[in-house]
N, C-alpha and C positions, 0 to 999 in steps of 0.2 A: 949031443946034437943037436941046439934047441929047440925047442916047438913052433914050428909056427903059429904065427897070429890065427883067427878062424876065422878072422873077417876075409885075408884072401882068397878063401873056398869058396865065398859067398856073391852069390851074385843081385844087385840092390836092384828092383823093380822098377821101373822107367813111371811106370802109372802109379805107382802108390811108393814112393822111398819115403824115408825112415820121417821125415818131418810132416809127409800128409797122416802117417800112420799115429804119430804121436796128436795133430791136430784134429782127428778122428778119434784118437783114447780123450784129449783134452773136452770136444764135444762130448762126450757120449755120462763122462765122467759130472760134469760143470752144464747141462741141460744148457751153458749160455754160446752165445756168438762171440767172437774173438773182438775186440774192442784196443785199439793201436794209432797212437800218432805217426808220423815220418809222411813217405809216397812210396807206390808203386816200389818194391826192392824186383821185381822179378826181370827177366833181361828185356828188354824192348828196343826198336832202332831207335838212334841218336842222334847228334848233334857229330858225337865221333865220327859216324858212319860214311861223312860228309869227306872232304879237302878241301883249299884252295889249291885254285892254279895262279902259282905267283907269275909275276912279272919279267919279263926273262929278253926274248926279240921281236916279241908281236906291242907289246906295251913296255913301259918301262918303271921302275918301282920307285917310289918317294926315298931321298934320304932322313932318317931319323932323327936327325939333330939338326935339324937344316929347314926342312920342307915342313907345311903343317897341318898337320890332318887334325881339321876339327870335330869336336865331338859332340857340339851344343843340340838339342830338342826343344822342339816347343809343344806341348799336350792343349789342345782344345783351342784350333784355332776355329773351328768350323761358327758359332753362335757365341762361346764365352766373352765378355767385355773383355775380364783378366785370363788370359791363357797361360798353362803353368812355364815358366823360364826354367830347364836341367842344364849344367852344363857338361850334363853327360847323360847317355840313354844305358840308366840300369836306376830302376826304383825301389821301392822297400814295399812287398807288398802286404795286406793286410794281417795282423796277425794282433788276436785281441786281448783288454789287460782280460785275464779270467784262464786265458790260455799260457800267457807269458803273466810273469811276477812287471811289479812299476817301478822295478832298475832296470826290466831288460827291454820294456818300452823305452824305460830316458835315453837309453843306452844306443836302439834304435833312431832314434830324432837327433840324438849326440850325431851320429855315425853320418848320415844321410846330410842335415846343415851342414858339414865341415864339407862335403867337396861337391857341394849343392845340385844334393837333387831333394827328392820328394819321398814322405812312409806314408803311410798308411795305418788308420785306426785299426778295422777288425770290428768281429763282433763286440757288443757291450759298452760302444760308448766311448765316451776321449776321456784321458783324464787331465789332467790340469800338467803332471811330467811330461808329458808328450805333447800336445801344445808349448810348453815352452821351447819345448829346444828340436822344437820342428822347425823348420822357419819355412818348408812347407808340408801341409800338412792334409796327405788326401782322407772325410770319413768317409766309408763305407754304410752303408741302406743295405739292410738284410730284412728276410724275412723274418726272422724273431724281433725286431722292432725295439731292442733289449737297450736299454741304454738310449733310444732314439729323443733327439736335442735339437728341435727347429734353433736353438742361439747356439748351439753347436753346430750345424750345418752353415752358419751363416757366420762364424769365427772361423771353420773349415777354409784351405785353399779349390777344395774340389771336393766331386762327390762321385764317389764307386757306386750303382744301384746293385749289390750279387744279384744275379739269377743262379749262375751258379758257380760249382768250385771245382778242378780237376782232380782232385782226390775222386769226391763223392755226388755226378754229376744227375740232377733228383731225387738228393738226397740234405737234408740240414745236419745242421753243427750238433753237437755234444760238448757238454763237461759233468765232469761228476761231482756228484756230491761236495767230497774233501776237496775238491777246486772251489768252490764257490765262499770266500771266506766273507767276512759282515759289509767288507769291502764293493765286490765285488755282486755280492746279495744286492745290495744299497743298490749298487748303478744300475740293476737289472730289472729291480723292481721282481727278486724274487726270495725264497724264501732260503734261510743257509745250511748250506749243510744236503740240499736232497739234489740228484742228479738234477742232469739240465739237459731236455734237449728239442735242440731248433725247428721252426715250420721247414719243408723244403718247399714251399713255392710262399712270395709275397700272400700275405691277403685280399688285397685292396686291387686289384687289379692279375686276371687270365691268357692274355696274350699282348700280343703288340699294341694292337690299338690303344689299348689302356694303358701300360707305358708310356706311350706317346702324350699320355694323361698326365701322370703319374710327373714323367718329366718336367712336361709342363711345370707345375705346380712344383717341384724343385727351382723348376728358374727364374719363378716370379718372387718364388723365401728367399734366395738370394739376390734379386732384383739381375738377372742374368747376367750376372760377370762369373761365376764359378761352374769350369768344365764339367764337364757332365760324365761318367763314365759308365759304361755297361760291362761287367765281368760275367762273363760264360763258362763253366767248363764246358774242355772240347768231348763232344761225340758228333753231335751233327752241325759242325763248324760254321760248313759255305749257305746253311741255310739261317741260319742264326747271327753271324754277321750283317747278314742280307738286313734283316728283319728287326735287329739293333737299331742301324744305319736309318731304316724306313723310321722308325720310334723319334728317334732322333739325338742320336747319341756325340757327343766332340769323341770320344776316345771309344774302343777295343777292349775288351781285354781279357785275351783269349790264355787259358791253364790247363791246359795240356795233362795225364792224365798219371806224369809222374809229379806233379805237384805234392805241397805237403798238406798238411793236417794234422787240428790240434788233435782228433779224437773222433773216430769212425770204424764203424765193420770193416773190418781187415776183405770180407769179400769184395763190397765196394770199391776200397782203393785197386785191387787188384782186376779186376773184375769192370770194371767199366766205364766210357769213357777212350779214348786213343793218347796216341803218344802226341807229343810236342811236337813234333819233325813232321809230318802229314797237316799238325792242326793250323799252323800259321802258312802252310800252303795255300790252305784251302783259306781261310777267311783272305789272304792276299789278292787266293782271284776271284771272291765276291765283291771283293772291293773295284777290284779293277773293272769285274762288269755292273759297277752301280761308277762307274767313272768317278771314285769319292777315296783312290788310292792317294793316299798322304796329307787328302782333304778333312779325311778322318783317320787321328789318329789309333795306329797297334799297336798295342804293349802286350808281348809273348811271355808268357811265364810257367811254369814246372820244369823242375830240372835246371836250370840256372844253373851251371859250375865254374865255369873260366871261362875268357874273353876269347875263349875261338867259337865257344857255345854263342856267345852272347857277335860273333865274329856274325858267324851261321845265320840266326836270325834276321839281322841286320839285313845280311845278301840276301836274307829267297823275299824280307820286302816288310819286314817290321820295322815299327818308328823307334823303338825301350822294350828291352825285357828289364820283367822282375822279381826278383828273390825272396826269395822264404829260407827256405832249409839252409840253402847257405850261407847267408843269412846267419842266422843262430849259430852256426857253429861259426863262421868267423869269432861271435863274441866268445864264443868259449865253450858249446856246447859239444860232450861228448869228447871230453876235452880227458885223453892219457892222465892225470896230472888226477883224476878223480876213480883214475881204476880199481884201488882197492873198494869203494864205496858203492861205485856200476857192482864187483862182484857179490858187493851181498844185495840186492837189490836182484842176482840171478842174471846178468849179463855182462858187460862191456864193453870200454868207450869201445865207440862204433857202430857199433851193437844197440846205444839203444834208442827206444822207439816206443816207448813210454812214457809219452808227456799227457797223457789223463791222469793217471796214477797224481803226479802232486810232489814227489819225490826225488826232485830235477836235482842231484847235490851239485853243480854248478847256480844253482840259483834262477834257473833261466825259468824253465817249465813247470813253476810251481805258484802257489799262495799263501808258504809255511813263509812268516818271517823268520824263521832261525836260516834259514835257508837262502832266501833270496838277501839277508846280508850277505850271504858272500861274497856276493855279485858285485862288480864296483860298476860301476855305469859309465865313472869319466873312462875308464882303462880298455871298458867291452865298443864305447864311441867309439875310443885313438885303434883298436880292432879292426871294428867294421871299413872305417874310413880307408883304413892301410889297405883290406880290399878292398876297397871298392876301387882304390888307383889302378891298382893289381888289372884288374877287370879292363878297365877303358886302358889300361899303356899296352895291355897286350890285343885289345881290338884294334887302337890306332893303327900295331904294329905290322899286324895281317893287314891294315885294311894302304897303307904304305907302301906292302908289298905287292897290291895286287895295285899298284899305281895312283889311287883312290885320296883326296885332298879332302876329302869328309866321310865318316864311317858310312855315312845313309849312301854315298855313292857303289856303293859295293852292290853285284846286282849275282843273279842267280847262273850268269854267262860265266861267272867268278867259281864255281865250280863245282866237282863230280863229287858222282859214288862212287863208295868200295865196296857195296853188295846191290847185289835188284834190287832188293826190300828199298833200301833206301833214296837208291833211284826212281824206283814206282810213287811214292810218297811224300817225297822234295822236286820228284816233277825237272830232277837234273842228267843229265847222260852217265850211262855206267864209265868211269873211270879208262881213257884208251879207247874209247866208241863214242859213237855217237847217239849210242841206242838207251832213250827212253821206257822204260815198260809199258806198257801199258798203250803204247802207237804204234805208229809205220813207223817198219826200219826205215832210216833213209838209207838214198842208193850208194851202193858202196865206189869210195871215194880213188 
């Protein structure tokens, strides 16, 4: 009779499971904290915890092939002379040249342009490749000021002032020396091959009153043409949204804790911020309180994966969403095609998160010329465009199922929650009831 596996007789600790034990031993062995990319991996309430209430008797659905459902969105209608006109409500988030290779940045621009949406520079400045291939390009202004160029501000189509990021609210970016190539070093005015850490706050302002002055400077530099976004990492989202509106933002970008990053401490990624699900609801509440909902546009990011995620964010009140990690996966990141090389790096396709090391076999999150040469920006752009089309079609499908002829006509009334946590966070009723946790129970019908 074969011996039983000894693990069948053992009970793993919920407080100290093997992953925690391994992390403690790594910390004791090295004396340094863990750094990685990607986003939060812990289980969190997500848009999966909401469902749509499709039309039946109380309202009629739209026919998918005969009745139109529009997806266009205009960003920056508050003050900008030239707001951004997008064909779809999905944009590409800021990911820097440095974190990503030049061909990957080009592919993001190609894919976004093909479907009529925008992409974003990220830290470290604007590359000629992404400007050439991005019909609509948002220029990020970060605390680091790396690669900051007023001429590029004027060449951009919008400006995004990054106050915080969902993966690390209150923290700055990181770029390890192995990814600071000669070109990256020149663009950022940094020594080649030396680790870089960005500041966690902007050097020339300390609060919303100072931010208002900075926004006015940006408007004057660009002749009041460009929309000015404010990006915040989701934490005190209600008040941060209000302050950003008060400072004069045209667009608010709220990034939940599932949002990815190129590199930061894991303790930030897993333990700072709030999930995207409650963040969108809090931001919408703040905008409505100020009578600015739809007047100041809201973009939501952090863990958006499918058209269902897009549709639910829009139903909760967002004007658009932004994708980062999903866009990289669409380009080919974590592709099983490179499984053998992932294994040589001590990981596997689908698990790779060491963006900071610059050894990405797909050629996406690297500054190695040899690896970057593997990546075809034309093919990558085509893959991204296909993915964006699918997101849009799925969003339209759900809007039509709710009887809506524009994706912005979806509303919280079209949703129900599957868990008490999601119901409380999104402020929609628990499925099959009229109950929203934290609010008075309605009388029985």
